N, C-alpha and C positions, 0 to 999 in steps of 0.2 A: 539375487543381487539387484541393487537399485530399486528395491521394493519397500524397504523400511529403514529408518534411521537407528534402529535398535542395535546396540553393541552387547554382545553376550555378557561380558563382565558387569556392565551397568545393569542389565536386566536382572541378573541373579542377585546382585547387591540390593537393588531397590525392592525386588520381590521379597527378599528376606525382611527388609525394613518394614514392608507393608503387610507383613503377617502371613506370608505364604510358606508352607512347609514342603510343597512340591511344585514342580514347574515342568511343563512339557514344551518341547521344541518340535514343530511340525512344518519345516520348510517345504516349499512347493517343488515336488519331484526330486529334490536333491537332499543329500545328508552332509553337506559341506561342514556344517558347524557341530555335528553330533559329538565328537570326542572333546572338543573345546568346551562345549556346553556341559557335558557329563562331568569333566574335571572341575569346572567352575562351581557346579552345584555341590559336588562332594566337599569342596573346600569350604563352602558356605553352610554346610550341613542342611542343604535343601535336597529333597529326593528328586533325582532326574528322571523324567519320563521321555523316552525316545520315540519319536513318531515321524510321520511323513504325510504331507498333503499331496495326494496323487491327482493330477489333472489328466482325465481321460474322457473319451467320447461318452455322452450319456447313454444309459442303458435303454431308455425309451427314445429320448430326444438326441439321437446319435450324431446329429449334424453340428453339435456344439460340444466343447469340452466342459466338464464339470468337476469340481473338487470332491474327493472322498478322503477323509482323514483316517489314517492307519496308525494304531498305537501298539508297540511291542509289549507283550505280557512278560516275556522271558527271553532267554538266550536264543531259542529257536525263532521266536518272533523277531528279534533283532537281526538274525541271519536272513529271515524272509524279507525284512525291510531292505536290506542291502541288495538282495536279489531283485526285488521289485523296482527299486530306484535304478539299478543297473539296466534292467530290461527296458524301463521307460526311456532312458537316455541313449540306448543303443539300438532301439527298434523304431521303425518309422510308423507302423500302424499297430495299435494296441487297444485291446478291450479288457474289461475286468475278467471276462471268461478266460483270456489267455493266461491269467495269473492264478488260476484256480489252485494249483499245488502249493502256492506260497501264501494263501490267505489264512492258514492256520496259525494259532498262537498269537493272534492279533485281535485287538478291538477295532471294529470298523464303525466309524461315525459318519452318518450322512449329515453334513453340516448345514447351517442356515445359508441362505443365498446360493443354493445348489439346485440339483434337478428336482428333488422332492418338492421344494418350495415353488418352483416354476409350475410344476404339474398341479399343485394345490390351487395356486392362484388362477390357473386356467380351467379349474373344475374337472380335471381328468383323474378322478379318484380311482377308477378301475385300473388305469395304467400304473398308478402308484402301487397298487397291490401286485401287479405283474412285476414291477421293479423289485419289490421286496422278496417276492417268490424266487425271482432269478438269482438274487444274492444268496438266498438260503440254499438253492440248488447247487451253488458252488461250494457247499460244505461249511458255510458260516453258521455257527450255532446261534440260536435266538439270544442267548445271554451275552454273546460277543458283538451283536449288532445293536447300535444305538442311533437314535435320531437326535441331532443337535438342535437346541433351542436357545435363542438369544433374547434376553429380557428387553432389548431395544425394540423387538418386533411388536407389531400392532396386536391388540388383544384378540381380534378375530383370527389372525393368523396363528397365535398361540393356542387358541381354542381348537382350531382345525388340526394342528399338530398333535395336541393332547388326545383328540378323538382318534386320529390315525394311529397313534402309538398304542392306545388301549385296544382298538379293534384288531391290531396285528400282534398284540402281546409283545411289543418291543418297548424298551425303556427309553424315555426322554432323558437327555443328559445336558447339563448346562454347558453352553458352547458360545461364549462371547469372545470374538477375536480380539487379540491384543496386537495392534499394528505399530504402536509406538509407546514409549514409556509414560510420557506426560501429554496432556491434551494440547499443550502449546507446540508439540512436535508435529502436529498435523501439517502445518505449512512446509517444514523441511521435507516431510514425506512426499507431499505433492510435487515439490521441486525435484526430488530424487527420481520419482516416476517419470517426470517430464524429461529429465536427463536421459533416462533409459529409452524413452519413446522418441526423443529428438523433437519434442514439442516446446512451445513457448507459452508463458503465462502472461496474460495481458493485464489482469487486474491484481497486480502484486499488492498494492496498498490495502485492498479489501481482504484478499485471501490471507495475507500475512497475519491478520488480526483474528482469524477464525480459530476456535478451539474444537478439536476433534472429539468424537464420542468413544473411539475404540482405543482407550489408553489403559494402562495397568492401574486400575483403581485399587485401593486398599482392600484386603480380603474381607474385612467386616462390611465394608460398603458394598462389595459385590454380593455378599450373602443377603444383605438387606434388600438390594435391588431385585433379586430373584424371589425373595419372600413376598415383596409387594406385588410381584407378578403371579403370585400363587404357584411358584415353581420350586419350592423348597426341596421337593423330592429329587429334582434334577441335580441339585448341589450334592445331595447324599449319594447320587449315582457317581459323581466325581470322586467323592471320598472312597467309595467302593472300588472304583477303577484304579485309583492310586495304590490302594492296598494290594491289589492283584497284579500290579506291574512291578516286576523286579528284574531289571536288566543290569548286568555287570559287563562293562566294556573292559575286557581283561588286557592288562599290560604285561608284556613279557619280551624277552630277548628274541630277535628274529630267528625263525626256524629256517635253516638253510636247505636249499634243494640238494638232494644227494647227487653227487657227480657220477656220471655213467663211466666207470673205469673199465679198462680192457679186461675181458674175462671175469668181470665182477670182483676183482681183487679189492681188498679193503682200501678205503681212500687214503688212510695214513701211510700204508705201505706204498701205494702208488706215488704219493707225494714225495716220500723219501727217495724212491727210485729216480724221479725226475730231478730232484735237488742234487743227488750225488752225481748224476750225469752232467748236470749244468755246472756243478762246482769244478769237475775235472776240466771242462772246457774253459771256464774262466781262469783257472790256475795256469793252464798251458798257454792260453792266449795272452795273459798278462805277465807271463814268464815269472811266476811266483814260485820260489823254491821252498820257503818256510811255510809248509802247508798246515802245520799243527793249529795255529790260531783260527784258521778257517774251518778246519774239521771240528774243533771244539765248539766254535760259535754256532755252526750249523746244527750240531747235535743239541745244543741248548735251546736254540730257537724252535727246532722241530718238536722237542719235548713240551715246550710251553704251548705251541700251537695245538698239539694233539690233546694236551690236558684240558685246554679251554674249548675243545670241540670245533676247531676252525679249519680242520684239514680240507673239508669240502669247499670252504670259502676260497682258500688259496688255489685250489684246483679250478674253480670256476673262473677266477681272475686270470690264471695262467692260460686257460683255454681260449679266452677272449683275445689275450695278447698274442697267443700262438697263431690264432686265425689271422690277426692283423699282419703278423710277420710273414706267414705263409702266402698271403696275398699281396706282399710287397707294400703294405701300409706302414709307414714310419710311425713310431710311437715316441712319446716323450721319455726323457731319462728318469722321470719320477716326479712326484708332486707330494708335498707335505711330508709327514714323518715316515711314510712308507719306505723312503730311501734309506732309512736306518736298519732295514731288515736284510740280512744276508740271504734268507730264503727268497725274498722278492728279487734280489740281484741274480741269484743262480737260476731262477726261473725266467729271467729276462723280462720280468715285469718292470724292473728299474734298471738303470744302467750306470749306477754309481757304486763303487766299492765302499761299503760302510766301514770296513776295518781300516782302509787306507786313510779315510777322512774322519776317523773317530766319531762315527754316527752310531747312535744307540738304539738297539732294538726295543728297549723298555720305554723309550719316548714314543714308540709306535704302538707297542702292545705290552701293557704292564701286567705281569702275572699276579700282582698284588691288588689289582683293581679290575673288577669285572667290566668289560667293555667290548663292543664290537670293533674288530679291526676296520680301518677305513682307508681303502686304496682307491684313489681317484686316478682315472686313466686319461692321459692327454693324447688326442688323436687329431690329425689334420682336419680343419673344419669342413673341408670338402669331401672327407671320407667318413665322417661320423655316422651318417645315415647307413652306410654300408655295414659298419660294425654293429649298429643297433639292430639292423635287420637280421644279422647272423644270430644274435642272442635271441631275438624274437622267434626265429625259425627253430633254433635248437631246443628251447625250453617250452615253446608252445604259446599260442595266442592267449590262452586263458591264464597263463602263469607269468606273463611279462607285461608290464605297463609303464607308461610314462607317468610323471608325477605332476599334479596340478599345482599351480601357483596363482596367487591373487594379486592383481594390481589394485592399488588403493587410490583414493582421492587425496593426493598430496596438495600442499598449500596452493600452488599456482593452478593445478588442474581443477581443484575445487572452485576457485574463483572463476576460472575460465568457463567451466560447465554451468555454474549458477548464472554467470553473466550472459551466457547464450540463452538460457531459459528466460532471463529477464529482458531479452531483446536488445542487448548492447551491440553497438556497431563495432567494427574491427578496430577503429581508432580508440574507442572507449576501452575496449579489451586491452589494447596495448598500454594505455595509461595505468590500468590496474597491474598489469604484468611488470611494468617498470617500477612501480611503487613497492613491489615485494622484492627484498634482497635475494640475490641468486645463490645464496649459501646452500651447501648440501644439506638436505633434510630439514630445511627451515620450516618452522610451524607458523601458522597465522598469528598465534599469540606472540611468538618471538618477533615476527615481522612487524607487528603493531608496536611493540616496545622499541624497535630500533629504526623505524622508518617514519620520518616526519611527513614525507610525501603521502604515505598510506593514511596517516592520521588526518591530513588535510582532505584527502579524497573521501574518506568516510564521513567527515563533517560537512561535506558539500551539500548533501541532500538526504532525506529520509530513505529514498530508494537505495542509495549507496550504503547506508547504515544497515538496511534490511539485507542487501546483497552480502555484506561482510558477515553479518551474524549468521545467515543461512549457510554460507560457505564454511564458517567455523564449526557449525553444528554437524556438517556432513564430512568434514575433513577426517581422513583416516578410514572411512568406510570402504569396503570392497567395491571396486568399480567394474572389473572384468576379470575373467580368468584367462590364463595362458599356460603353456607347457613349461615346466621347469627346464632351465637351459641345459642341464647336464644329467639329471637323475633318471634312473630306471629302478623299478622294484621287481624282484624275482621271488617266487615261492615254489615250494614243492607240491602245493595243492592249488586248485583254482583260486585266484586272488579274491574272487567275490566272497569267499568264505570269511575273509578278514577285513575287506574294505569295499565299499560301493564304488562302482566304476562308471565311466562314460567313454564315448569315442574320443580318441586323441588324434594325433597327426600320423600320416604315412601308414595308415592301416593298423596302428597300435591302439590298445585301450589306454585309458588314463585314469588314475585314482581320483576319487572325489576328496580324499583327505590330503592335505599338504604335507610337505616332507617331514616335519617334526612328528606328525601324528602317524604317518605310515610306519615309521620305525617303532613308535611306542606300541602299536598293535601287533608287532611281530613280523614285519616284512623286511627283507634284506634290501637296502638301498645301495646302488652302485652309481657312481658318477662317471659319465663319459663326456669329457670336455672337449669341444671342438676348438682347436687353437690355430689361429691364423698363422702364427709364426712357424708352426710345424708344417703347414701347407707351403710356406715360403721355403723352408728347408728342403722339403721333398721336391718342390719345383726346381730349386737351384741344382740339386743333385741330378735331376732328370736332364736339365739343360747342359750340365757338365758332361753327362754321358753322351748326349747327342753331339756335343761339340768335339769331345776328345775320344769318344768311342770306348771309354773306360768307366767302370763303376767305382765310385769312391765310398769306402766304408767309413762313414762320418763318425761313428762311435769309436773308431780306432785311432782317430787323429791324436797326436801327442798333446797333452795338456800343459806342456812346458815350452811351447813354440814361442821363441823370442819375439818374432814379428807380430804375432797375434796379441801377446801380452802388451807389447808396445802400443798397439792400436788402442787398447783400453786405457793405457797410461796417458795417451794424448787426448782422451775423451772423444775419439773419432768414431763415435758409436751410432751414427745415423743408421737406422734400419736394424739395430741389434736389440733383440728382445730384452725388455726390462731396463735397458741402459740408454734409452733415447732422449729422456727429458733433459732439459738444460741443467736442472738441479743435480742430477746424478752424474752428469758429465763433469760438473765442477768438482764434485767429490772425487771422481776418478783422477782428475788432474792434480788435486791437492794431495791425495794419498799416494798416487803414482804406484799402482800395483807392479810388483816384480815377479809374482808367480800366481798360479791359478787360485790358491787359497785367498790371496788378497782381493781377487775379483769377487769371489763369493762373499768376502767380508764387506766390500762396498755394497753389494746387493742386500746383505742383511742390515747394514747400517742405515740405508736410505729407506727407512720405514718410519711411520709416525712416532713410535715409541723410541726405538734405538737411535733415531736422529740426534737425540740429546747427547749422545756419546761421540758424534763425528769429530768435533774439534779436539777432544781429548785423544782419540785414537790417531788422528792426523799428526798432532804435535809429537806424540810418542814415536810414531812410525818414521817421521822425518827428522828425528833427533832434536826437536825443539824442546822436548821435555823428557826427563829421565824416566826410563822404565822402572816401575816399582811394582812389588807384589805383596799382598797381605801376609804371605808366608812363603818361604823358599820351597816348601813341598809342593806348591801349586804352580811353579814356573812352567813345567811341561804342559800343563793344561791351559795356562793363560798366555803363554808366549806367542802362539799364532795370532792372537788378537791384541798383542802389545800391552798385555797386563790388564786389559779391560774386559769384563764379562760382556760378551755380545750375544752369545748363543745360549739357548735354554739347556742344551746338552752340557755346557760348561758348568751351569748351576748343579746339575746332577753329578758330574764328575768331581767337582769340588767337595760336595757333601759325601760322596763315596770315599774319596781320598783322605779327607781330613777327619771325618767322623765315623768312617766304616759303614755308612749306609749301604744297603743293597741298592741297585739301580732302580728297583721298583719303589723302595722307600723314598729315594731321592726324587723320583718323578712326582710322588705325592706331595713332597715338600715344594717342588717347583710350582705345581698347580696351585697349592695353597697360597704361595707368595704372589703369583701372578693374579689370582682372583681375590686377594686380600682377605682370605679366610682366617681371621685372627685367632679363633679357638684352635684350629688345626695347627697354625703357625706356632702358638705357644707350646702345644704338645711336642711338635717337631723340634722346637728350639731346645727343650729339655733333653730330648734324645740326642740331638746334635752335640750339645755341650758335654754330656756324659760319654758319648761315643768318642769325641775328640780327646777327652781326658784319658780314656782307656787306651788310646793310641799314643799317649805320651805328650800331648799338647797342653799348654797351660790354659787356664780359664781366660786369661787376657787374649791370647791368640785365638782361641775358639770363638770368643764373643766378637772379636774384631772381624774374623772371617765371616761369621754368621751375618753380622751387620752389613758387611761388604756385599755378600750375595743377595741379601734382602734389598739393598739399594739398587742393584742391577737387574734382579730377577723379573721385575715388572716390565722391563724394557727388552728382555731377551727375545731373540728371534729363533725360529726353528732352523737349526743348521742343516738338517737333512734337506729341507726345501730350498734353502739358499744354495747349497752345493749342486743339487739336481738342476735347478733352473739356471744357475750360472753355467752349468755344463752345456745346456741348450744354447745359451747366449754365446758361449765360447765357440761352439760349433759353427754358428752363424758368422761370428767374427773371423774364424779361420777361413771360411769360404770367401768372405769379403776381402781378405788379405791376398789369397792365392788364386781366386777365381772372381775378380771384381766384376767382370762383364756378366757372367752367368748369374752371380749373386744379385746384381742390380736388375737384371731382367725379371727374376722371380719377385723381387721387391716391387717393381713397377707393375707387374701383372696383378699384384695383390691390391693395388689402389686405383684400378681403372675407374675413370669418372671422377677422380678427386684431384683437381688441378693443383691445389696447394701442395699435396704430397708428391705429385708427379714432378713438380718443379724442384722440390727439396731433394728428391732421390736422383734426379738428373744432374743437379748441381754437385751432389756427392759423388756421382760416378765420374763427372768431369774432373773433380779434384783428385781422382785416382788415375787420371790420364786415360780414361775409357772414352773412346770416340762415340758420338751419337749421330745416327742418321734418322731423318724423318721417314714417314711411310713411303713405300715404293709399290706401285700397282703391280709390278712384275716380280718383286722379291719378298715383300712382306707377307707373313702369315696373318692370321686374325689377331694374335696377341704380340706383345713385345718378344723379340728373339735376339740371339747373339750370333751374328754372321760376319765372317771375315774380320774378326777382332773388333767388331763394332756392334753397339746396341741399335737395333732397328725398331722403329715404331710399328705396331701392328695396325691393320686396316680397321679393326674394331675400336681403335683408340680415337678415331676421327668422329667428333661430335656431329650428330645429324645423319650419320650413315647407319642404316638399319642392319640388324644382325643377319636377316635373311639375305640382304644384298651382299654382305661380306661372304656368307657361305656360298652363294651362287657364283660370285666372282672367282672365288678360289676353285670351285668345281670346274668352271669354264677354263681357267688357266691351267689346271691339271690335265684336263681332257684335251684341249686344243693347242696349248702352248702359250708363250708370252704374248702380250699385246704389242703389236709392231709399231703402231702409230695412234695418234689421237682418234683418227677416223676409224681405224680397225677396232679400237676399244669401244667406241660408240656403237658400231655395227654389231659387235658381239654381245653387247649389253642387252639384257631383257628389257622390252619396252616399258615395263612398269617402273624401272629404275632410271629411265631416260628423262630425268627431270632436271631443270636448270639448277635448283637449289642443291640437289645431291651431287651433281657434277662440280658445282662451285666449291662444295665442301672438300672434294678430292683435290681440286686445283689449289685452293688456299692452304691446304695442309702440306702441299708439296708432293703428294702422292703421284702426280702426273708430270713431275719434273723430268722423268726419264725420257719423255718425248722432247724433241729438239725445239721447243718454244718456251718463252718465259711465261710467267703467271699472268701478266697483264694481257698478253696475246691470247692465251687460252680462255681467260675470263671473257674477253671481247668476242671471241669466235664461238663460244659454246652454244648460244641460242640458235645461230644459223646452222651450225653443224648438226645439232639435234634435229632441227626441222628438215634438213636435207636427208638425213638417215631415215626419218619417218616417211618422207615422200617417196623414197626409193624402194620402200617395202622390203628391205633386207636384200635387195638386188645390188651386188657390188658393181656390176657394169653400169646400172642406172645411176648409182651413187657417184661413180667416177665422173659421169656427165654433169651431175648436179653439185659436185663437191665445191664448196666455197673456198675462196683464197684466205689463207691465214693472214690477218692484218699485222703489219710491223709496228710494234710499240716498244718504248723503252720499258725495262723492268720496273715494277712498282717500287717506290722508295722503301728503304730498309725498315723504317718504323711502321709503315703500313703492312709490310710482309710480317713483321713481328707481331703486330696487333692481330692479324688474321690467324697466324700460327697459334697464338695464345687463345684466340676464340675457339678454334677448331681442335686443337691438341692439348690445350692447357699448359703450353710451354713455349719458350722462345728458342727457336732452333737456328735461325739464320745468322746468329752472332749478335748478342745484345751489346749496346753501346758501352755498358759498364765493363765488359770483359777485358778490354785493353788496359784497364787499370788494376789488373790482378796483382801486379807487383806492389803497387801502392797499398792495396788492401792488405797484403801480407805484412808489409812493413808496419802498418798501423794497427794490425790485428782487427781490421774492420769487420763488422758483423753483417751477415746477410739479413734481409728483412724477416725471414722465417726464424731467425735466432733471437729476435728481440723479445725481452721480457720486461714487464712493468717493474720499475725500480732501478733499472740499469742507469748508470751515470757515466758521463764522459766517454761515451762510446762513439766510434766512427762508423759512418755508413756512406757508401757511394751509390748515388741515385741518378737515374735519367729523369729529367724533369718533364712531366706531361702537362702540368697546369700550374699557373701562378695566379692566385686570387689576392688582390690588394684591397685592404679595407682601412677605414680610419677608426681609431679608438675614440672613446668618449672625450678624451682631451685633444682630439684633432690630429694625433700623430698617425703616420702610416705604418702598417705592419702587413705581413703576408702569410697566406696559407699555401704551401707548396706541395703538390701531389707529385710523387715520383715512383719509379719502380727499379728493381734490379732483376737478376735472373730468377730469383726465388719468389718475388711477389711485389705487392704495392704497399705504400705507406704515405701518411700525410705528415708534413713538417710544419710546425708553427714557428714563425720568425717574428719575434717581438720587435717593437720600434727601435730599441737600442742596437739591435743587430741589423735590422733592415736598412736603417739610414746609411750605413757604411757599405751596403752591398746592392742597393736598388738599381744602380746604374748598369750593372751587368747581368742581373738575375732575370732569366727569361726561359720560356718553354724550349724544348728540344736541345738541351745541353746537359752535360754530366757534371754533377756537383759533389763535393765532399762536405758532409755534414758531421759536426760534433755536437753532442747534446745528451739529454736524458730522456728516458722512455716513460711516458705517462699513458693513462687511459681515461677518457671521458666516456664517449660511446664506443669508440674503437681505439685501438692502440695507436699512439702517435709519438713523434719525436719533438721535443722542445729544443730548438737549436740555441747553442751558445757560441757557435762559430759556423760560418759557411764560406766556401770559396770554390772557384771553378776547379774541377778535378785536374785539368791540364796544368794549371798553376801549381797545384799541390804536388803533382808528379815532377815538375821541373825543380821545385824547391826542395824536394826530398833528397837529401845528400846520401849517396850510397856510402855505407859504412864498411870499413875494412873488416871482412869476416873474421879476421884473427883478433880484432879488438874486443876487450871484455872489461866489465867493471869488477874490480877486486875489492871486496869489503871485509874488513877485519872486525870481529866482535871481541873487544877486550873486557877485562874484569870490571872496568868502570861503567860499562853499559849493560843494561838488562837485556838479555837475549830475546825474551818474549815480547818486550816492548818494541825492540828494534824491528823484529819481524812483522809485528802488527803495523808499524809505520811504513815499512818497506812495501807491504801488501797494498796499502792505500796509495802509495806513490806509484806503484806499478799500474793500478787501475786508471790513474790520471795521465801517466806518461809512458804507456806501453810502447815499446819499440822493438828493434831487432838486435840489441846488444846483450849478449849473455851476461849473467851475474854469477860470480864465484865468491863463495863465503869461506873465510878462514876463522876458526874459533880458537882463541889463544889458550883457553883453559884446557881443552881436550886435544889441542894440536891437530884438529881434524879439518880437512878441506873438502868441499863438495860444490858442484855446480847446480844451481837451481833449475827447475823446469822452465821451459820456454815461456810459460805464462807469466814468469817474473822478469822476462827480458825488458830492458829499459831503452829509452832514447839516449842519444849522446848529447854532449854540450855542457856549457858552463852552468846553466840553470839547474840541470840534473845533478851536476857535481856539488853545487852549493847545498841542494836539498839533502843529498846523501851525507855530506859532512855534518849537517845539522842533526842527523839521526845517529851516525856511527862515530863522529869525531873527526877533526880535520886531518889527523895523521892516519886515519883508518880507511881512506878512500883513494883508490888508484884507478886511472883509466889508461889501458895500454893494449 
């Protein structure tokens, strides 16, 4: 990596164009690209030659590493290359002699610019003979050993090499390196190497014009160059070598390790035993009396699993999950299509009943399509290593490995790296970064097309042009390797027989092939995903047990709990997995879930494809649009999603119900539709229409239904995944409802060091009436905890306090007891922690409030007290004589206290000035600063003003930029002249204001005000509304219902209040109350606007 700008696909394509019939890849020490190279060559009808350039200490000149090129003749040679590369990357000291057993079935080429050349140039002929003899003594036959010669070399050197080869009866072979595809790629290669070495290039202008010699010249030109150097025989040696090299990298299904069953019983039999035992538990635990569907489904699944040879796979996964559960490691309820398997459910691999939720086994494992099952396991992120080490220990070091992944030079990274090599300053780098749009996966080509800033920057100078061109040439190349976030591979044999390896993390090996290629060469990949939210769930359960003394079986909580479902309906989902974003909360409030399936539905809908169906589903669910079905036979399938296909499983069930497809066939249809495989779709459509006809449906109905599922299939989401992940979210929400203190403690501990999230979660806890206490030197553990019905900050939450100091403080407190006074605390503190800045951090955070002095007094006294303690040499009697008097000072002002709390804790604890306006905030549905999203209009925010900056516009008018904060964070408000002129007399620092406006973003998010007033005034002017008062609105036949609701929604966003809205629909004689998000203000203005929408006789306020 970072050695050459060559891309494999480009190399093979250009080589073919330039007349090559064979191509060799010999990367230095590694085989990262071997499979990709092999596949690309076969596709282009070019013969792939698999090799390796081994860098090892010289045989004679062993103080330096030299290259030796190894080329595989056959399968044994390819296997030897994998062994050699693995040994090279997992062994610290290596010589060629150490590799003796792996040097067979290989061509060994001593390349130009290596040890032989150095010895020749130094006149050490006799030692060259020793070197060649040494290699032969390792068992390398003369016809397998070659000396490489490059036509670029000088004539005297070529003559010396020719004589050396003749004297030792070793063939010379043409060996001209190809470091880049075209000569003009020389400069990008130099930049790439400089990136890797961390160097700078000073002469960019000169070097960028250089053309390099080691490019891929046309084959005919290369032949001619060797002929001119009288080396035609060396080219013939290449032809001979190519004919003798025949490596096939075989692709096949992964070969599963055999699971070690008790007493050696057959794996299929043992799997059945486990499943039958698990099924009995599930039936009894879930109080299921109709057992027949479960027994039949289990029988069918086990038969398919056995026939496809996957018994061992399920046992391996079960064993891992069983280990986790035996060691009290919580696991996720399922991920992906695996939740559609009853076998997975009864083995406790998943925790979702597939029959209850209409989840399909064939979506997971289709007997009509050969595929590996894919079960991904979710594990708490702080327990993942423990599970991986179990697998490592069970299957053995040589049979388990992590999977490599490659980070590439993306657009901004490429510009940044090239800029660094070009010597750009930080501010110049920032200019480039800002000129490239921050879109996901943006390319430099797209950036250039869409950014005028970038065009201007490139046009500024030739250096900038060179920088951009070079960055574009390097974009997408591998930059570094790392470990795949989740994957492990397992094999029944040592992995090195199928894949080259290197050292990974935590004592494990790592494959040199990335995830797509390890599977293609026959390795079983398993994903162990570390999930933060599972850690939160486990920590919350642990906190609950500590507080209540009881263990809560979270997987057994009822999924129809009214309070939990109502939490989702309100969109009160801060801290809830997959339901935290503003967007999905809005969908929750609009759809208003009434049962668990609705929660899963929202989860499925809020995805890039299915999002298109949100409006339609919401209208149907809230009775704003009539439920319709393409055919009455499909009502049962489509009713849970209000007549709209949302799930992939529904596509399969519709095809099965209407056209008689097997679920395996239906899965093939679903895949064809989602991947737009037109040929397969045409075939399946014919089968669908004829199947529907055989089941008594007309051609019209069959065509209508096929078109219907085709319309939705592309946007369908995997129901198994939606249900499983929604169950995890529901479990978190259940804890939030019934154990809000413990839940928020777990949440807060997951975001230590993130002040934005800490503020958000503390605010959420307060909204649920959970009391918050700052840290206490005598009560706080290291982390957040729930004590005496209050959340207490941990000592490790205090910025600037070292972890070892926290550990030692807690140990001292446990051993000797609570600290009785400020003086006692300092005396018992280890001298290395007796520093003013550390003590001040404790004081400002409130951790020392337990002593009977205010923070101003403690801050003033700390230096003198520390000095007295140190002078007394830990002698309490001497300290008594030296103890200074505590000065009497008034407590520091509230805002200073808050500023310091925010600085050291990332939160405001002493009571933020905006808190007393909570009632006003509720009335106006005011947003917290952390809830603001670009594009919001007419929102209210209540802020404490920290700064007012007044400027003049170009026309001479005054306007202001107001900085303010609330309990959640900070925001800037732009007050234009038309607003400022009416408010400048009272607007000043250190006051609380009410702002109404829209949310925009330039550099940072900000509010553009269309109204501001003192919050005190707004509080006085807000008229308390009789809680019994409501707006009653009638929709008659003269008014379009959809149009009325659209206008009502707009009105609500502009005039949200606390008066509920009740709708009566004349046509259906149905009455219902709208959700609180549709609450309006009262008054004549609102009445007039409602009458304009619904008609003068259709609006009543009472």
